[in-house]
C-alpha positions, 0 to 999 in steps of 0.5 A: 462578775458572775461567780462560778461554783463547781461541786467536786465529789466522789459518789457511789451508785447509791449516791453515797459519799461518806461514812463516819466523817470519812471518804468511802474510798482511797483512790489515789488517782482520784485524790490526784485529780481532786488536788489538780482540779482544786489547786489555786481555787477557793474551796467551800466546805462545812466544819465537819469536812474541815475537821476531817482534813489531816491539815489545810489544803496547800494552795487553796483558800479555805472557806467554811460554812459554819455556826461555830467559831473557828480561830484560824486566820487562814480560814474565812467563815460564813454563818449562812448561805446568804453570807457566803453567796454575798461573798461569792458574788464579789469574785470571778474566781471559780469556787470549788464546793468540796462537802460535806453532804449538807453543803452539797445540798445547800449549794447544789441549786447555785452551782453551775458545774459538777465534777463527779467521780462516779464510782461503780460501787455501792457502799453503806454510808451516812452521808449522801449526795443530793438526788439530781436529774440528768435533764438539768445537766449536759455531761461529758466523760473526762476519763475512765479508770480502774484502781484496785478493782474499783471502776470509776469515771470522772464526769463533768456536768454543766448546767443547761 
């Protein structure tokens, strides 16, 4: 089996992704894109991202990389990247990497696809997506939008 790991994130021109454990934008069409894309897939995140959710995401298996104890039978936890990778190698399901910044950095080398919402904006932030090189990826613009004066593109990257 070959595990597929896909990063999904909204990112500003300066690689900003969050501030104070919250998203930088509330773009309703992008949130719909996230829901449609991740529905039915396992999602891997860090504890802080889990805590930022208003509730568990319906229709998705929740995987959390954390050293903390989470007492919820609906959540599978992993205390290390290696432990998660052992789990991921047992499945042929696409696993969606949904954040935060540390999780993106740690799983970036193991991801073979990225779905980036590239927002034409720069924001002050305390969480950033790791630097990446377009030389490593083939890209395809899936769609372009403007919502509430904010321009953004959904771009799919596949590792070369």
